C-alpha positions in Angstrom: 65.5 80.4 163.3 69.1 79.6 162.4 71.3 77.5 164.7 75.0 77.8 164.1 76.5 74.8 165.9 80.1 75.1 166.8 80.9 72.2 169.1 81.8 72.7 172.8 80.6 71.1 176.0 76.9 71.5 175.0 77.6 69.0 172.2 79.9 66.7 174.2 79.5 63.3 175.8 81.9 61.0 177.7 84.0 58.6 175.6 84.7 55.1 176.7 88.0 56.2 178.4 86.0 58.7 180.5 87.2 61.9 178.7 84.5 64.2 177.4 84.6 65.1 173.7 82.3 66.6 171.1 79.8 64.0 169.8 76.6 65.8 168.8 75.5 67.6 165.7 73.4 70.7 165.6 70.4 68.5 164.7 71.1 66.4 167.8 71.1 69.6 170.0 67.7 70.6 168.5 66.3 67.2 169.4 67.8 67.2 172.9 66.2 70.6 173.6 62.8 69.4 172.3 62.7 72.1 169.6 60.7 71.9 166.4 63.2 70.6 163.9 61.2 72.0 161.0 61.5 75.5 162.4 65.3 75.5 162.9 67.8 75.6 160.1 71.0 74.0 161.3 74.5 75.2 160.2 77.1 72.8 161.5 80.6 74.4 161.7 83.5 73.6 164.1 83.1 70.1 165.6 85.8 70.3 168.3 86.7 72.1 171.5 86.6 75.9 171.4 90.1 76.1 173.1 91.6 74.8 169.8 89.8 77.0 167.3 92.0 78.6 164.7 91.6 82.3 163.9 89.9 81.4 160.6 87.5 79.1 162.4 86.5 81.8 164.9 86.2 84.4 162.1 84.0 82.0 160.1 81.6 81.4 163.0 81.4 85.2 163.6 80.8 86.1 159.9 78.3 83.3 159.5 76.3 84.6 162.4 76.4 88.1 161.1 75.5 87.1 157.5 72.6 84.8 158.5 71.0 87.3 160.9 69.5 89.3 158.1 66.6 86.9 157.5 66.0 85.1 160.8 67.0 85.0 164.4 70.4 83.4 165.0 71.6 81.3 167.9 75.2 80.1 168.1 76.1 77.1 170.3 79.8 77.2 171.3 82.3 75.9 173.7 82.5 78.2 176.8 86.3 78.4 176.9 86.4 80.9 174.1 82.7 81.7 173.7 83.2 85.3 174.8 85.9 85.8 172.2 83.8 84.7 169.3 80.8 86.7 170.6 83.0 89.8 170.9 84.4 89.3 167.4 80.9 89.0 166.1 80.1 92.4 167.8 83.2 94.0 166.3 82.3 92.7 162.8 78.5 93.1 163.0 77.8 95.8 165.5 74.2 95.7 166.6 73.6 92.4 164.7 71.1 90.4 166.9 72.8 87.0 167.7 72.4 84.9 170.9 75.4 82.8 171.9 74.9 79.9 174.3 76.7 76.8 175.5 76.9 74.5 178.5 79.1 74.0 181.6 78.0 70.4 181.9 78.2 67.8 179.2 75.1 66.3 177.6 75.2 63.0 179.6 75.6 64.8 182.9 72.7 64.1 185.4 72.2 67.9 185.5 73.1 68.8 181.9 72.4 72.5 181.3 72.7 72.5 177.6 69.1 71.8 176.5 67.6 74.4 178.9 70.2 77.0 177.8 69.4 76.3 174.1 65.7 76.6 174.6 66.2 79.9 176.4 68.5 81.2 173.8 66.1 80.4 171.0 63.3 82.2 172.8 65.5 85.2 173.5 66.6 85.4 169.9 63.0 85.2 168.7 62.1 88.0 171.0 65.0 90.1 169.7 68.2 91.4 171.3 70.4 94.5 171.0 73.5 93.1 169.4 75.4 89.9 170.2 74.7 88.6 173.7 75.8 85.6 175.7 73.0 83.8 177.4 73.5 80.9 179.9 71.8 79.9 183.2 69.0 82.5 182.6 71.3 85.4 182.4 72.2 87.6 179.4 75.4 89.6 179.0 76.3 91.7 176.0 79.4 90.5 174.1 81.3 93.6 174.9 81.2 92.7 178.7 80.7 89.0 178.8 83.4 87.0 180.6 83.7 83.5 181.9 84.6 83.8 185.5 84.6 80.3 186.9 85.9 77.0 185.5 82.8 74.8 186.3 79.8 76.6 187.7 76.7 77.0 185.4 76.5 80.7 186.3 80.1 81.3 185.2 79.4 84.2 182.8 79.3 87.7 184.1 79.3 91.2 182.8 82.8 92.5 183.7 83.7 96.1 183.0 80.3 97.4 182.2 76.6 96.6 181.8 73.8 97.1 179.3 74.2 97.9 175.6 77.4 99.7 174.6 77.7 102.1 171.8 78.3 100.4 168.4 82.0 99.6 167.6 83.8 101.5 164.8 83.3 100.2 161.3 85.3 97.1 160.4 87.1 96.4 157.2 86.6 93.2 155.1 89.9 91.6 156.3 91.3 90.5 159.6 95.0 90.5 160.4 95.5 87.7 162.9 99.3 87.8 163.1 99.2 89.5 166.5 101.4 88.4 169.3 100.3 88.3 172.9 102.9 88.7 175.6 102.5 88.7 179.4 104.7 90.8 181.6 105.8 89.2 184.8 108.8 89.2 187.2 111.7 87.6 185.3 110.1 87.8 181.9 112.6 87.1 179.0 113.0 90.4 177.3 113.8 88.7 174.0 110.2 87.3 173.7 109.0 90.3 171.7 111.9 90.2 169.3 111.1 86.5 168.7 107.6 87.4 167.6 108.7 90.3 165.5 111.3 88.2 163.7 108.4 85.8 162.8 106.3 88.6 161.3 104.0 89.8 164.0 101.9 92.7 162.6 100.7 93.8 166.0 101.5 93.1 169.7 99.4 93.0 172.8 101.3 93.2 176.1 99.5 92.3 179.3 100.8 94.4 182.1 100.0 94.7 185.8 98.1 97.2 187.7 97.1 100.2 185.6 99.1 99.0 182.7 102.7 98.7 183.6 105.2 96.3 182.1 108.6 94.9 183.2 111.5 97.0 182.1 113.1 94.0 180.2 110.3 94.3 177.6 111.0 97.9 176.7 113.6 97.2 174.0 111.2 94.9 172.2 108.4 97.4 172.5 110.6 100.2 171.2 111.7 98.0 168.3 108.1 97.2 167.4 107.0 100.9 167.5 110.0 101.9 165.4 109.0 99.4 162.8 105.4 100.6 162.7 104.0 97.6 164.6 101.2 98.8 166.9 101.6 97.8 170.6 98.5 97.6 172.7 98.9 97.5 176.5 96.3 95.8 178.8 96.1 94.9 182.5 95.9 91.5 184.2 93.5 93.0 186.7 89.9 91.8 186.3 88.4 95.3 186.3 89.4 98.9 185.8 91.1 100.7 182.9 94.7 101.0 181.8 95.9 104.5 182.5 99.1 106.5 181.9 99.8 107.0 185.6 103.2 105.7 186.5 106.6 107.0 185.4 109.9 105.1 185.2 110.9 102.3 182.9 107.8 100.3 181.9 105.3 102.6 183.7 102.1 103.3 181.9 103.0 107.0 181.5 106.2 106.1 179.7 104.5 103.5 177.6 101.9 106.1 176.4 104.7 108.6 175.7 106.5 106.0 173.6 103.4 105.5 171.4 101.7 102.4 172.9 97.9 102.2 172.7 96.3 101.8 176.1 93.4 99.4 175.9 91.1 101.0 178.5 89.1 98.3 180.2 89.5 95.7 177.4 90.9 92.4 178.8 93.9 91.0 177.0 92.1 88.4 174.9 89.5 90.9 173.7 92.1 93.5 173.0 93.9 91.0 170.7 90.7 90.4 168.7 90.2 94.2 168.5 93.7 94.5 167.0 92.9 91.9 164.4 90.0 94.0 163.3 91.8 97.4 163.5 94.8 96.1 161.5 92.4 94.6 158.9 90.6 97.9 158.6 93.7 100.1 158.2 97.1 99.0 159.4 98.8 102.4 159.6 99.7 103.0 163.2 97.8 106.3 163.4 94.7 104.6 162.0 94.9 101.8 164.5 95.2 104.3 167.3 92.2 106.2 166.0 90.2 103.0 165.7 90.9 102.0 169.3 90.0 105.5 170.5 86.6 105.2 168.8 86.1 101.7 170.3 86.9 102.9 173.8 85.1 106.2 173.6 
């Protein structure tokens, strides 16, 4: 058994000032869960909160999980703020690689700390075998394709949103990731210059979160058109919790017009997962037509 320890609430305890911060190593987690230390190889990685992971940190955790899964079951302990993102990236990079991600919603010193039980359950699940990366907390398993944190504090926060069961494998991934991807949210009063700001700073891809079925404010259109003219892929998502983006509405910023311009509609991918998918697509082949084909295969 391999434990990749990447910080998070599961490894956190209160400081003297009352704030909670990461304090435990992977070996500490093994001991707290009552696991046989001799049967678990610990790989300590990120030692901080998951909300501040750098792209390289997230990629390293995902690649380590994939690489180590060849010889033994792998469990990753991770902060829940971005756990679903690292799990999703692991799926994009490793496909059916069997990895179990877990964490905690209550810190280690909490009277009802959930970390030890979650880790014991994740180890048992990994030993039994899983179909691809899954997120397992509070006795529930959710495939990385669908797993989403839905509540800020409850132990049963993770749910499968957008689908259930084991999805078809993702399209092949290249060796590189291109993480220079801007994320922009459409809203009433949005500054239309925001996309230009990102493009001027070298954005290689753009994800625009729209509303409804994938519609964006008209003020963003000049920036979207500029990106597409420069060969920078633009992926459109929705802020809605469920349902796919679709080319339904006409008029400036409507999904039908965005599709006609050449935007990639992200189906049911939430914005944060669409951004990770664009990292992988660009790293596989950054030609706009290749990125479009990669997303089509992912969403098929």
